[in-house]
ChimeraX commands (.cxc) that place a marker at each C-alpha (Angstrom):
marker #1 position -7.03,24.91,-9.11 radius 0.5
marker #1 position -4.65,26.06,-6.39 radius 0.5
marker #1 position -3.83,22.82,-4.57 radius 0.5
marker #1 position -1.94,21.79,-1.45 radius 0.5
marker #1 position -0.59,18.27,-1.94 radius 0.5
marker #1 position -0.05,16.04,1.10 radius 0.5
marker #1 position 1.64,12.65,0.71 radius 0.5
marker #1 position 4.83,10.81,1.58 radius 0.5
marker #1 position 5.57,7.34,0.10 radius 0.5
marker #1 position 6.03,5.99,-3.42 radius 0.5
marker #1 position 2.26,5.45,-3.71 radius 0.5
marker #1 position 1.73,9.22,-3.66 radius 0.5
marker #1 position 4.27,10.22,-6.32 radius 0.5
marker #1 position 2.20,9.40,-9.46 radius 0.5
marker #1 position -0.64,11.46,-7.98 radius 0.5
marker #1 position 1.59,14.51,-7.60 radius 0.5
marker #1 position 2.84,14.06,-11.16 radius 0.5
marker #1 position -0.72,13.78,-12.47 radius 0.5
marker #1 position -1.83,16.98,-10.71 radius 0.5
marker #1 position 1.12,18.89,-12.18 radius 0.5
marker #1 position 0.50,17.43,-15.65 radius 0.5
marker #1 position -3.17,18.44,-15.46 radius 0.5
marker #1 position -2.13,22.05,-14.98 radius 0.5
marker #1 position -3.06,22.54,-11.32 radius 0.5
marker #1 position -1.05,25.06,-9.33 radius 0.5
marker #1 position 0.70,23.28,-6.45 radius 0.5
marker #1 position 0.85,25.87,-3.67 radius 0.5
marker #1 position 2.94,23.62,-1.45 radius 0.5
marker #1 position 3.80,19.97,-0.89 radius 0.5
marker #1 position 3.50,18.56,2.62 radius 0.5
marker #1 position 5.20,15.27,3.50 radius 0.5
marker #1 position 6.76,13.37,6.39 radius 0.5
marker #1 position 10.17,14.67,7.57 radius 0.5
marker #1 position 13.38,12.98,6.40 radius 0.5
marker #1 position 14.25,10.05,8.66 radius 0.5
marker #1 position 17.31,7.86,9.22 radius 0.5
marker #1 position 17.48,5.01,6.68 radius 0.5
marker #1 position 19.94,2.58,5.15 radius 0.5
marker #1 position 23.10,1.17,6.64 radius 0.5
marker #1 position 24.54,4.57,7.46 radius 0.5
marker #1 position 21.30,5.70,9.12 radius 0.5
marker #1 position 21.54,9.05,7.36 radius 0.5
marker #1 position 18.40,11.15,7.03 radius 0.5
marker #1 position 16.55,10.24,3.83 radius 0.5
marker #1 position 13.81,12.35,2.27 radius 0.5
marker #1 position 10.49,10.71,1.45 radius 0.5
marker #1 position 9.83,9.83,-2.20 radius 0.5
marker #1 position 7.33,12.70,-2.39 radius 0.5
marker #1 position 9.85,15.24,-1.11 radius 0.5
marker #1 position 12.44,14.04,-3.61 radius 0.5
marker #1 position 9.95,14.29,-6.49 radius 0.5
marker #1 position 8.59,17.68,-5.38 radius 0.5
marker #1 position 12.08,19.15,-5.18 radius 0.5
marker #1 position 12.88,17.76,-8.65 radius 0.5
marker #1 position 9.77,19.55,-9.92 radius 0.5
marker #1 position 10.83,22.78,-8.20 radius 0.5
marker #1 position 7.87,22.78,-5.81 radius 0.5
marker #1 position 7.98,24.22,-2.28 radius 0.5
marker #1 position 8.08,21.51,0.41 radius 0.5
marker #1 position 7.16,21.49,4.09 radius 0.5
marker #1 position 7.54,18.56,6.45 radius 0.5
marker #1 position 6.25,19.52,9.90 radius 0.5
marker #1 position 6.40,16.91,12.64 radius 0.5
marker #1 position 2.84,17.87,13.62 radius 0.5
marker #1 position -0.01,20.04,12.38 radius 0.5
marker #1 position -1.50,20.59,15.84 radius 0.5
marker #1 position 0.14,23.94,16.63 radius 0.5
marker #1 position -1.57,27.22,15.85 radius 0.5
marker #1 position 1.53,28.33,13.97 radius 0.5
marker #1 position 1.43,25.28,11.65 radius 0.5
marker #1 position -2.29,25.71,11.04 radius 0.5
marker #1 position -1.96,29.41,10.26 radius 0.5
marker #1 position 0.90,28.71,7.85 radius 0.5
marker #1 position -1.27,26.11,6.10 radius 0.5
marker #1 position -4.27,28.44,5.84 radius 0.5
marker #1 position -2.08,31.30,4.57 radius 0.5
marker #1 position -1.37,29.31,1.40 radius 0.5
marker #1 position -4.88,30.18,0.23 radius 0.5
marker #1 position -5.53,26.81,-1.43 radius 0.5
marker #1 position -8.86,25.95,-3.01 radius 0.5
marker #1 position -8.42,22.28,-2.13 radius 0.5
marker #1 position -5.95,19.91,-0.47 radius 0.5
marker #1 position -5.27,16.49,-1.99 radius 0.5
marker #1 position -4.17,13.93,0.59 radius 0.5
marker #1 position -2.79,10.48,-0.21 radius 0.5
marker #1 position -0.84,8.34,2.30 radius 0.5
marker #1 position 0.40,11.45,4.11 radius 0.5
marker #1 position 0.96,9.85,7.50 radius 0.5
marker #1 position -0.32,12.51,9.91 radius 0.5
marker #1 position -3.76,13.05,11.40 radius 0.5
marker #1 position -5.25,16.29,10.07 radius 0.5
marker #1 position -6.81,18.49,12.78 radius 0.5
marker #1 position -10.17,20.07,12.06 radius 0.5
marker #1 position -8.55,23.47,11.46 radius 0.5
marker #1 position -6.51,21.93,8.62 radius 0.5
marker #1 position -9.54,20.14,7.15 radius 0.5
marker #1 position -11.49,23.41,7.16 radius 0.5
marker #1 position -8.76,25.67,5.75 radius 0.5
marker #1 position -9.02,25.04,1.97 radius 0.5
marker #1 position -12.06,26.58,0.32 radius 0.5
marker #1 position -13.21,23.21,-1.09 radius 0.5
marker #1 position -11.93,21.11,1.81 radius 0.5
marker #1 position -9.51,18.17,1.77 radius 0.5
marker #1 position -9.88,15.24,-0.61 radius 0.5
marker #1 position -8.32,11.89,0.24 radius 0.5
marker #1 position -7.37,9.12,-2.19 radius 0.5
marker #1 position -7.96,5.83,-0.38 radius 0.5
marker #1 position -6.89,2.50,-1.86 radius 0.5
marker #1 position -10.02,0.46,-1.19 radius 0.5
marker #1 position -13.73,0.40,-1.94 radius 0.5
marker #1 position -14.96,2.14,1.19 radius 0.5
marker #1 position -16.35,1.36,3.71 radius 0.5
marker #1 position -14.36,-1.87,3.29 radius 0.5
marker #1 position -10.78,-1.59,4.52 radius 0.5
marker #1 position -10.66,1.76,6.23 radius 0.5
marker #1 position -7.28,2.34,7.81 radius 0.5
marker #1 position -3.57,1.88,7.29 radius 0.5
marker #1 position -3.06,-1.20,5.11 radius 0.5
marker #1 position -6.00,-1.61,2.71 radius 0.5
marker #1 position -4.01,-3.15,-0.16 radius 0.5
marker #1 position -2.37,-5.82,2.00 radius 0.5
marker #1 position -5.65,-6.67,3.72 radius 0.5
marker #1 position -7.62,-7.03,0.49 radius 0.5
marker #1 position -5.23,-9.71,-0.77 radius 0.5
marker #1 position -4.88,-11.40,2.62 radius 0.5
marker #1 position -8.67,-11.68,2.84 radius 0.5
marker #1 position -8.99,-13.12,-0.66 radius 0.5
marker #1 position -11.07,-10.23,-2.01 radius 0.5
marker #1 position -11.90,-10.56,-5.71 radius 0.5
marker #1 position -11.88,-6.81,-6.29 radius 0.5
marker #1 position -10.69,-3.58,-4.75 radius 0.5
marker #1 position -10.20,-0.05,-6.06 radius 0.5
marker #1 position -9.79,3.57,-5.07 radius 0.5
marker #1 position -12.14,6.11,-3.59 radius 0.5
marker #1 position -11.92,9.90,-3.69 radius 0.5
marker #1 position -13.29,10.88,-0.31 radius 0.5
marker #1 position -14.17,14.21,1.29 radius 0.5
marker #1 position -12.18,14.13,4.51 radius 0.5
marker #1 position -13.71,14.56,7.95 radius 0.5
marker #1 position -12.47,13.95,11.49 radius 0.5
marker #1 position -13.18,10.18,11.50 radius 0.5
marker #1 position -10.82,7.53,10.12 radius 0.5
marker #1 position -11.73,7.22,6.42 radius 0.5
marker #1 position -15.39,7.86,7.22 radius 0.5
marker #1 position -16.10,10.80,4.88 radius 0.5
marker #1 position -18.52,10.82,1.95 radius 0.5
marker #1 position -17.21,9.40,-1.34 radius 0.5
marker #1 position -17.13,11.59,-4.44 radius 0.5
marker #1 position -15.80,9.04,-6.91 radius 0.5
marker #1 position -14.95,5.33,-6.84 radius 0.5
marker #1 position -13.12,3.11,-9.32 radius 0.5
marker #1 position -13.03,-0.70,-8.98 radius 0.5
marker #1 position -10.48,-3.22,-10.31 radius 0.5
marker #1 position -10.22,-7.00,-10.18 radius 0.5
marker #1 position -7.41,-8.54,-8.13 radius 0.5
marker #1 position -5.35,-11.02,-10.15 radius 0.5
marker #1 position -5.08,-14.64,-8.98 radius 0.5
marker #1 position -1.31,-14.37,-8.51 radius 0.5
marker #1 position -1.11,-10.61,-7.86 radius 0.5
marker #1 position 1.07,-9.37,-5.03 radius 0.5
marker #1 position 0.56,-6.32,-2.85 radius 0.5
marker #1 position 3.48,-4.67,-4.67 radius 0.5
marker #1 position 1.89,-5.10,-8.09 radius 0.5
marker #1 position -1.57,-4.07,-6.89 radius 0.5
marker #1 position -0.04,-1.06,-5.11 radius 0.5
marker #1 position 1.34,0.22,-8.41 radius 0.5
marker #1 position -1.95,-0.30,-10.26 radius 0.5
marker #1 position -3.98,1.48,-7.59 radius 0.5
marker #1 position -1.51,4.35,-7.41 radius 0.5
marker #1 position -1.94,4.97,-11.14 radius 0.5
marker #1 position -5.72,4.57,-10.84 radius 0.5
marker #1 position -5.83,7.04,-7.95 radius 0.5
marker #1 position -3.89,9.57,-9.99 radius 0.5
marker #1 position -6.42,9.31,-12.83 radius 0.5
marker #1 position -9.36,9.46,-10.45 radius 0.5
marker #1 position -8.27,12.60,-8.57 radius 0.5
marker #1 position -7.68,14.49,-11.81 radius 0.5
marker #1 position -11.18,13.52,-12.93 radius 0.5
marker #1 position -12.67,14.41,-9.54 radius 0.5
marker #1 position -11.12,17.89,-9.54 radius 0.5
marker #1 position -12.35,18.50,-13.08 radius 0.5
marker #1 position -15.89,17.48,-12.07 radius 0.5
marker #1 position -15.89,18.82,-8.52 radius 0.5
marker #1 position -18.86,21.12,-9.08 radius 0.5
marker #1 position -21.06,18.29,-10.37 radius 0.5
marker #1 position -20.08,15.35,-8.15 radius 0.5
marker #1 position -22.49,14.42,-5.37 radius 0.5
marker #1 position -20.88,13.24,-2.11 radius 0.5
marker #1 position -22.19,9.78,-1.24 radius 0.5
marker #1 position -22.29,9.00,2.50 radius 0.5
marker #1 position -20.64,5.69,3.32 radius 0.5
marker #1 position -22.89,2.79,4.26 radius 0.5
marker #1 position -22.84,1.59,7.84 radius 0.5
marker #1 position -22.83,-1.97,6.50 radius 0.5
marker #1 position -19.68,-3.75,5.37 radius 0.5
marker #1 position -17.28,-1.64,7.43 radius 0.5
marker #1 position -13.91,-3.33,7.94 radius 0.5
marker #1 position -10.61,-1.98,9.26 radius 0.5
marker #1 position -7.24,-2.54,7.62 radius 0.5
marker #1 position -4.94,-2.71,10.62 radius 0.5
marker #1 position -1.28,-1.90,10.10 radius 0.5
marker #1 position 0.73,-4.98,9.13 radius 0.5
marker #1 position 2.60,-6.54,12.05 radius 0.5
marker #1 position 5.83,-8.38,11.27 radius 0.5
marker #1 position 4.55,-11.18,13.51 radius 0.5
marker #1 position 2.08,-12.01,10.72 radius 0.5
marker #1 position 4.91,-12.89,8.33 radius 0.5
marker #1 position 5.96,-16.36,9.57 radius 0.5
marker #1 position 4.33,-19.02,7.36 radius 0.5
marker #1 position 2.31,-21.72,9.12 radius 0.5
marker #1 position 2.31,-24.59,6.62 radius 0.5
marker #1 position -0.51,-26.38,8.48 radius 0.5
marker #1 position -2.95,-23.77,7.14 radius 0.5
marker #1 position -4.83,-24.43,3.86 radius 0.5
marker #1 position -2.90,-23.68,0.69 radius 0.5
marker #1 position -5.30,-20.90,-0.30 radius 0.5
marker #1 position -4.51,-19.03,2.93 radius 0.5
marker #1 position -0.75,-19.54,2.64 radius 0.5
marker #1 position -0.85,-18.30,-0.95 radius 0.5
marker #1 position -2.72,-15.16,0.11 radius 0.5
marker #1 position -0.24,-14.58,2.94 radius 0.5
marker #1 position 2.75,-14.81,0.59 radius 0.5
marker #1 position 1.22,-12.51,-2.02 radius 0.5
marker #1 position -0.36,-10.14,0.52 radius 0.5
marker #1 position 2.90,-9.53,2.39 radius 0.5
marker #1 position 5.05,-9.08,-0.74 radius 0.5
marker #1 position 7.30,-7.18,-0.94 radius 0.5
marker #1 position 6.99,-5.94,2.65 radius 0.5
marker #1 position 7.43,-7.32,5.22 radius 0.5
marker #1 position 7.72,-10.55,3.22 radius 0.5
marker #1 position 6.24,-13.87,4.38 radius 0.5
marker #1 position 9.07,-16.17,5.43 radius 0.5
marker #1 position 9.93,-19.75,6.27 radius 0.5
marker #1 position 13.02,-21.65,7.32 radius 0.5
marker #1 position 14.67,-23.82,4.67 radius 0.5
marker #1 position 17.40,-26.03,6.13 radius 0.5
marker #1 position 17.64,-23.56,9.00 radius 0.5
marker #1 position 17.99,-20.50,6.77 radius 0.5
marker #1 position 15.33,-17.81,6.80 radius 0.5
marker #1 position 13.93,-17.28,3.29 radius 0.5
marker #1 position 11.36,-14.69,2.22 radius 0.5
marker #1 position 8.67,-16.01,-0.10 radius 0.5
marker #1 position 7.65,-13.14,-2.39 radius 0.5
marker #1 position 5.35,-14.72,-4.98 radius 0.5
marker #1 position 3.38,-17.94,-5.24 radius 0.5
marker #1 position 0.60,-19.83,-6.95 radius 0.5
marker #1 position -1.71,-22.65,-5.97 radius 0.5
marker #1 position -0.48,-26.07,-7.09 radius 0.5
marker #1 position -1.62,-29.69,-7.19 radius 0.5
marker #1 position -0.38,-32.12,-4.60 radius 0.5
marker #1 position -0.80,-33.33,-1.04 radius 0.5
marker #1 position 1.65,-34.31,1.63 radius 0.5
marker #1 position 2.91,-33.53,5.09 radius 0.5
marker #1 position 2.51,-29.85,5.94 radius 0.5
marker #1 position 5.61,-27.91,4.95 radius 0.5
marker #1 position 7.21,-30.76,2.97 radius 0.5
marker #1 position 8.51,-30.01,-0.54 radius 0.5
marker #1 position 6.81,-32.16,-3.17 radius 0.5
marker #1 position 9.31,-31.60,-5.99 radius 0.5
marker #1 position 12.57,-29.84,-6.79 radius 0.5
marker #1 position 10.73,-26.65,-7.86 radius 0.5
marker #1 position 9.69,-25.62,-4.33 radius 0.5
marker #1 position 6.12,-26.85,-4.44 radius 0.5
marker #1 position 5.18,-27.18,-0.77 radius 0.5
marker #1 position 2.38,-29.18,0.80 radius 0.5
marker #1 position 0.09,-27.29,3.17 radius 0.5
marker #1 position -2.59,-28.36,5.64 radius 0.5
marker #1 position -4.68,-28.99,2.54 radius 0.5
marker #1 position -3.46,-28.54,-1.01 radius 0.5
marker #1 position -0.11,-27.12,-2.03 radius 0.5
marker #1 position 1.60,-23.86,-2.96 radius 0.5
marker #1 position 4.40,-23.34,-5.46 radius 0.5
marker #1 position 6.78,-20.54,-4.46 radius 0.5
marker #1 position 7.72,-18.64,-7.62 radius 0.5
marker #1 position 9.90,-15.84,-6.24 radius 0.5
marker #1 position 12.01,-15.79,-3.10 radius 0.5
marker #1 position 14.89,-14.10,-1.31 radius 0.5
marker #1 position 17.57,-15.69,0.83 radius 0.5
marker #1 position 19.08,-13.70,3.69 radius 0.5
marker #1 position 21.72,-11.33,2.36 radius 0.5
marker #1 position 20.82,-12.08,-1.27 radius 0.5
marker #1 position 18.75,-10.30,-3.90 radius 0.5
marker #1 position 15.21,-11.41,-4.67 radius 0.5
marker #1 position 15.11,-13.92,-7.53 radius 0.5
marker #1 position 12.79,-16.30,-9.29 radius 0.5
marker #1 position 12.68,-19.64,-7.56 radius 0.5
marker #1 position 14.36,-21.25,-10.57 radius 0.5
marker #1 position 17.28,-18.83,-10.32 radius 0.5
marker #1 position 17.62,-19.36,-6.57 radius 0.5
marker #1 position 17.48,-23.14,-6.79 radius 0.5
marker #1 position 20.15,-23.37,-9.51 radius 0.5
marker #1 position 22.81,-22.45,-7.00 radius 0.5
marker #1 position 21.02,-23.75,-3.92 radius 0.5
marker #1 position 18.90,-26.82,-4.71 radius 0.5
marker #1 position 16.18,-27.95,-2.31 radius 0.5
marker #1 position 15.41,-31.65,-2.65 radius 0.5
marker #1 position 11.90,-33.14,-2.64 radius 0.5
marker #1 position 10.94,-34.26,0.86 radius 0.5
marker #1 position 12.64,-31.33,2.60 radius 0.5
marker #1 position 10.75,-30.15,5.67 radius 0.5
marker #1 position 10.34,-26.37,5.71 radius 0.5
marker #1 position 9.84,-24.30,8.81 radius 0.5
marker #1 position 12.48,-25.95,10.98 radius 0.5
marker link #1:1,2 radius 0.2
marker link #1:2,3 radius 0.2
marker link #1:3,4 radius 0.2
marker link #1:4,5 radius 0.2
marker link #1:5,6 radius 0.2
marker link #1:6,7 radius 0.2
marker link #1:7,8 radius 0.2
marker link #1:8,9 radius 0.2
marker link #1:9,10 radius 0.2
marker link #1:10,11 radius 0.2
marker link #1:11,12 radius 0.2
marker link #1:12,13 radius 0.2
marker link #1:13,14 radius 0.2
marker link #1:14,15 radius 0.2
marker link #1:15,16 radius 0.2
marker link #1:16,17 radius 0.2
marker link #1:17,18 radius 0.2
marker link #1:18,19 radius 0.2
marker link #1:19,20 radius 0.2
marker link #1:20,21 radius 0.2
marker link #1:21,22 radius 0.2
marker link #1:22,23 radius 0.2
marker link #1:23,24 radius 0.2
marker link #1:24,25 radius 0.2
marker link #1:25,26 radius 0.2
marker link #1:26,27 radius 0.2
marker link #1:27,28 radius 0.2
marker link #1:28,29 radius 0.2
marker link #1:29,30 radius 0.2
marker link #1:30,31 radius 0.2
marker link #1:31,32 radius 0.2
marker link #1:32,33 radius 0.2
marker link #1:33,34 radius 0.2
marker link #1:34,35 radius 0.2
marker link #1:35,36 radius 0.2
marker link #1:36,37 radius 0.2
marker link #1:37,38 radius 0.2
marker link #1:38,39 radius 0.2
marker link #1:39,40 radius 0.2
marker link #1:40,41 radius 0.2
marker link #1:41,42 radius 0.2
marker link #1:42,43 radius 0.2
marker link #1:43,44 radius 0.2
marker link #1:44,45 radius 0.2
marker link #1:45,46 radius 0.2
marker link #1:46,47 radius 0.2
marker link #1:47,48 radius 0.2
marker link #1:48,49 radius 0.2
marker link #1:49,50 radius 0.2
marker link #1:50,51 radius 0.2
marker link #1:51,52 radius 0.2
marker link #1:52,53 radius 0.2
marker link #1:53,54 radius 0.2
marker link #1:54,55 radius 0.2
marker link #1:55,56 radius 0.2
marker link #1:56,57 radius 0.2
marker link #1:57,58 radius 0.2
marker link #1:58,59 radius 0.2
marker link #1:59,60 radius 0.2
marker link #1:60,61 radius 0.2
marker link #1:61,62 radius 0.2
marker link #1:62,63 radius 0.2
marker link #1:63,64 radius 0.2
marker link #1:64,65 radius 0.2
marker link #1:65,66 radius 0.2
marker link #1:66,67 radius 0.2
marker link #1:67,68 radius 0.2
marker link #1:68,69 radius 0.2
marker link #1:69,70 radius 0.2
marker link #1:70,71 radius 0.2
marker link #1:71,72 radius 0.2
marker link #1:72,73 radius 0.2
marker link #1:73,74 radius 0.2
marker link #1:74,75 radius 0.2
marker link #1:75,76 radius 0.2
marker link #1:76,77 radius 0.2
marker link #1:77,78 radius 0.2
marker link #1:78,79 radius 0.2
marker link #1:79,80 radius 0.2
marker link #1:80,81 radius 0.2
marker link #1:81,82 radius 0.2
marker link #1:82,83 radius 0.2
marker link #1:83,84 radius 0.2
marker link #1:84,85 radius 0.2
marker link #1:85,86 radius 0.2
marker link #1:86,87 radius 0.2
marker link #1:87,88 radius 0.2
marker link #1:88,89 radius 0.2
marker link #1:89,90 radius 0.2
marker link #1:90,91 radius 0.2
marker link #1:91,92 radius 0.2
marker link #1:92,93 radius 0.2
marker link #1:93,94 radius 0.2
marker link #1:94,95 radius 0.2
marker link #1:95,96 radius 0.2
marker link #1:96,97 radius 0.2
marker link #1:97,98 radius 0.2
marker link #1:98,99 radius 0.2
marker link #1:99,100 radius 0.2
marker link #1:100,101 radius 0.2
marker link #1:101,102 radius 0.2
marker link #1:102,103 radius 0.2
marker link #1:103,104 radius 0.2
marker link #1:104,105 radius 0.2
marker link #1:105,106 radius 0.2
marker link #1:106,107 radius 0.2
marker link #1:107,108 radius 0.2
marker link #1:108,109 radius 0.2
marker link #1:109,110 radius 0.2
marker link #1:110,111 radius 0.2
marker link #1:111,112 radius 0.2
marker link #1:112,113 radius 0.2
marker link #1:113,114 radius 0.2
marker link #1:114,115 radius 0.2
marker link #1:115,116 radius 0.2
marker link #1:116,117 radius 0.2
marker link #1:117,118 radius 0.2
marker link #1:118,119 radius 0.2
marker link #1:119,120 radius 0.2
marker link #1:120,121 radius 0.2
marker link #1:121,122 radius 0.2
marker link #1:122,123 radius 0.2
marker link #1:123,124 radius 0.2
marker link #1:124,125 radius 0.2
marker link #1:125,126 radius 0.2
marker link #1:126,127 radius 0.2
marker link #1:127,128 radius 0.2
marker link #1:128,129 radius 0.2
marker link #1:129,130 radius 0.2
marker link #1:130,131 radius 0.2
marker link #1:131,132 radius 0.2
marker link #1:132,133 radius 0.2
marker link #1:133,134 radius 0.2
marker link #1:134,135 radius 0.2
marker link #1:135,136 radius 0.2
marker link #1:136,137 radius 0.2
marker link #1:137,138 radius 0.2
marker link #1:138,139 radius 0.2
marker link #1:139,140 radius 0.2
marker link #1:140,141 radius 0.2
marker link #1:141,142 radius 0.2
marker link #1:142,143 radius 0.2
marker link #1:143,144 radius 0.2
marker link #1:144,145 radius 0.2
marker link #1:145,146 radius 0.2
marker link #1:146,147 radius 0.2
marker link #1:147,148 radius 0.2
marker link #1:148,149 radius 0.2
marker link #1:149,150 radius 0.2
marker link #1:150,151 radius 0.2
marker link #1:151,152 radius 0.2
marker link #1:152,153 radius 0.2
marker link #1:153,154 radius 0.2
marker link #1:154,155 radius 0.2
marker link #1:155,156 radius 0.2
marker link #1:156,157 radius 0.2
marker link #1:157,158 radius 0.2
marker link #1:158,159 radius 0.2
marker link #1:159,160 radius 0.2
marker link #1:160,161 radius 0.2
marker link #1:161,162 radius 0.2
marker link #1:162,163 radius 0.2
marker link #1:163,164 radius 0.2
marker link #1:164,165 radius 0.2
marker link #1:165,166 radius 0.2
marker link #1:166,167 radius 0.2
marker link #1:167,168 radius 0.2
marker link #1:168,169 radius 0.2
marker link #1:169,170 radius 0.2
marker link #1:170,171 radius 0.2
marker link #1:171,172 radius 0.2
marker link #1:172,173 radius 0.2
marker link #1:173,174 radius 0.2
marker link #1:174,175 radius 0.2
marker link #1:175,176 radius 0.2
marker link #1:176,177 radius 0.2
marker link #1:177,178 radius 0.2
marker link #1:178,179 radius 0.2
marker link #1:179,180 radius 0.2
marker link #1:180,181 radius 0.2
marker link #1:181,182 radius 0.2
marker link #1:182,183 radius 0.2
marker link #1:183,184 radius 0.2
marker link #1:184,185 radius 0.2
marker link #1:185,186 radius 0.2
marker link #1:186,187 radius 0.2
marker link #1:187,188 radius 0.2
marker link #1:188,189 radius 0.2
marker link #1:189,190 radius 0.2
marker link #1:190,191 radius 0.2
marker link #1:191,192 radius 0.2
marker link #1:192,193 radius 0.2
marker link #1:193,194 radius 0.2
marker link #1:194,195 radius 0.2
marker link #1:195,196 radius 0.2
marker link #1:196,197 radius 0.2
marker link #1:197,198 radius 0.2
marker link #1:198,199 radius 0.2
marker link #1:199,200 radius 0.2
marker link #1:200,201 radius 0.2
marker link #1:201,202 radius 0.2
marker link #1:202,203 radius 0.2
marker link #1:203,204 radius 0.2
marker link #1:204,205 radius 0.2
marker link #1:205,206 radius 0.2
marker link #1:206,207 radius 0.2
marker link #1:207,208 radius 0.2
marker link #1:208,209 radius 0.2
marker link #1:209,210 radius 0.2
marker link #1:210,211 radius 0.2
marker link #1:211,212 radius 0.2
marker link #1:212,213 radius 0.2
marker link #1:213,214 radius 0.2
marker link #1:214,215 radius 0.2
marker link #1:215,216 radius 0.2
marker link #1:216,217 radius 0.2
marker link #1:217,218 radius 0.2
marker link #1:218,219 radius 0.2
marker link #1:219,220 radius 0.2
marker link #1:220,221 radius 0.2
marker link #1:221,222 radius 0.2
marker link #1:222,223 radius 0.2
marker link #1:223,224 radius 0.2
marker link #1:224,225 radius 0.2
marker link #1:225,226 radius 0.2
marker link #1:226,227 radius 0.2
marker link #1:227,228 radius 0.2
marker link #1:228,229 radius 0.2
marker link #1:229,230 radius 0.2
marker link #1:230,231 radius 0.2
marker link #1:231,232 radius 0.2
marker link #1:232,233 radius 0.2
marker link #1:233,234 radius 0.2
marker link #1:234,235 radius 0.2
marker link #1:235,236 radius 0.2
marker link #1:236,237 radius 0.2
marker link #1:237,238 radius 0.2
marker link #1:238,239 radius 0.2
marker link #1:239,240 radius 0.2
marker link #1:240,241 radius 0.2
marker link #1:241,242 radius 0.2
marker link #1:242,243 radius 0.2
marker link #1:243,244 radius 0.2
marker link #1:244,245 radius 0.2
marker link #1:245,246 radius 0.2
marker link #1:246,247 radius 0.2
marker link #1:247,248 radius 0.2
marker link #1:248,249 radius 0.2
marker link #1:249,250 radius 0.2
marker link #1:250,251 radius 0.2
marker link #1:251,252 radius 0.2
marker link #1:252,253 radius 0.2
marker link #1:253,254 radius 0.2
marker link #1:254,255 radius 0.2
marker link #1:255,256 radius 0.2
marker link #1:256,257 radius 0.2
marker link #1:257,258 radius 0.2
marker link #1:258,259 radius 0.2
marker link #1:259,260 radius 0.2
marker link #1:260,261 radius 0.2
marker link #1:261,262 radius 0.2
marker link #1:262,263 radius 0.2
marker link #1:263,264 radius 0.2
marker link #1:264,265 radius 0.2
marker link #1:265,266 radius 0.2
marker link #1:266,267 radius 0.2
marker link #1:267,268 radius 0.2
marker link #1:268,269 radius 0.2
marker link #1:269,270 radius 0.2
marker link #1:270,271 radius 0.2
marker link #1:271,272 radius 0.2
marker link #1:272,273 radius 0.2
marker link #1:273,274 radius 0.2
marker link #1:274,275 radius 0.2
marker link #1:275,276 radius 0.2
marker link #1:276,277 radius 0.2
marker link #1:277,278 radius 0.2
marker link #1:278,279 radius 0.2
marker link #1:279,280 radius 0.2
marker link #1:280,281 radius 0.2
marker link #1:281,282 radius 0.2
marker link #1:282,283 radius 0.2
marker link #1:283,284 radius 0.2
marker link #1:284,285 radius 0.2
marker link #1:285,286 radius 0.2
marker link #1:286,287 radius 0.2
marker link #1:287,288 radius 0.2
marker link #1:288,289 radius 0.2
marker link #1:289,290 radius 0.2
marker link #1:290,291 radius 0.2
marker link #1:291,292 radius 0.2
marker link #1:292,293 radius 0.2
marker link #1:293,294 radius 0.2
marker link #1:294,295 radius 0.2
marker link #1:295,296 radius 0.2
marker link #1:296,297 radius 0.2
marker link #1:297,298 radius 0.2
marker link #1:298,299 radius 0.2
marker link #1:299,300 radius 0.2
marker link #1:300,301 radius 0.2
marker link #1:301,302 radius 0.2
marker link #1:302,303 radius 0.2
view
């Protein structure tokens, strides 16, 4: 099929690769404009733009799609379908209507649960046992369109958002290729009005660990916010990101280390931090970090 691809971050790259590998003609790739990044604050292209250019595909990165000029340029591509995954701009109705077969969105949740910006983070933070991807026919509402195809996966007990992100990206790539191959036979399924939840964008204010909370909630917070923005605590006055964890045995004062391996008592139960990052240092396993920077049992975290 003649396809317009619309995506921006790392999550979208495997989908673009899968569409190319399946033999679809990519009429154009739309992504967010390059933006200042890094220490030098030089403009940096999105991962999708970098990959599209490496594949020799035409790229556009308009700041908005609201102008008549932008909409006419989009329609002039003559695409049969647009595939949208983590693009980052609202699509006006004129854009949604332009491709012959409409616009298909790959959403990283089992809709209608976790509509919105941060479905992978929110699934782990909420303690969901499963999540997945949906191929959805886009309409004007926020992730409200009928679902053409859904694929579910279990969430691992120690899985982080980063690891689940990569699994769902690969699953979405497989699912969209299947959906395009079966597009004439798939029946759009309207989303249920029951079970609707919204995955609000992650706020950095959510990242400070409150050790008085139950261990199960602290563990979800650490895994759900890894690698970004990274749940953090103070250890001897130094801010440390906690990037992976597991539930552990033990009780004690909230935020007090129970051993020399960074097992920390919570409001109830305990959490063992298994990967962390000190300020200005690279992320490392807790064992690696503690070899050069031991934290004694009985240390109070968070102050």
